[in-house]
C-alpha positions in Angstrom: 101.2 -9.5 32.4 101.7 -13.2 32.4 100.4 -15.0 35.5 101.5 -12.8 38.4 104.6 -11.6 36.5 104.6 -8.0 35.1 106.5 -7.3 31.9 107.4 -4.1 30.0 105.9 -3.5 26.6 109.2 -4.8 25.1 108.8 -8.1 27.1 111.4 -7.5 29.9 110.5 -8.8 33.3 109.6 -5.9 35.7 108.4 -7.7 38.7 105.8 -9.9 40.3 102.3 -8.7 41.3 101.3 -9.7 44.9 98.3 -8.0 46.5 98.3 -5.1 44.0 102.0 -4.4 44.7 104.9 -5.0 42.3 108.1 -6.5 43.7 111.4 -6.8 41.8 113.5 -10.0 41.5 115.1 -9.4 44.9 111.7 -9.0 46.6 111.9 -5.2 47.0 108.8 -3.1 46.5 108.7 -1.3 43.1 105.2 0.0 42.6 101.5 -0.3 43.4 98.8 -1.1 40.7 96.0 1.4 40.7 93.4 0.6 38.1 95.3 0.0 34.9 98.3 2.0 35.9 101.5 1.3 38.0 102.6 4.0 40.5 105.3 4.2 43.1 104.0 5.1 46.6 106.4 6.0 49.4 103.9 4.7 51.9 104.1 1.2 50.4 107.9 1.2 49.9 108.6 -0.7 53.2 106.8 -3.8 51.8 109.0 -6.8 50.8 108.5 -10.2 49.3 110.7 -13.3 48.8 113.2 -13.7 45.9 111.3 -13.8 42.6 112.4 -15.3 39.3 111.2 -13.7 36.1 111.4 -14.4 32.4 111.3 -12.4 29.2 108.1 -12.5 27.1 107.4 -11.2 23.5 107.0 -7.4 23.1 103.5 -5.8 23.3 102.2 -3.7 20.4 99.3 -2.1 22.3 99.3 1.7 22.5 99.9 3.6 25.7 96.7 4.6 27.5 95.8 8.2 28.1 97.0 9.9 31.3 95.0 10.0 34.5 95.6 11.7 37.9 96.9 9.3 40.5 98.3 9.6 44.0 102.0 8.7 43.6 104.4 8.8 40.6 105.1 6.4 37.8 108.3 4.3 38.4 111.2 4.4 36.0 111.3 0.8 35.0 114.2 -0.2 32.8 113.0 -1.2 29.3 
């Protein structure tokens, strides 16, 4: 994460974090941050934000974290 922008491990822009919710470049809800995980919650899917501009950042080399039980499902972000 760089500022409020959320990036994939390869550095691609995924969205912007606003009040623990991730919004894509068009301002549509993508996911909710729960602890250190990102999950899609249908109940939050009506949320919107304004148009967001994102940039690409260098790739991350940190390993994936172990799984945890969450309410919701992990979104399929393009990487």
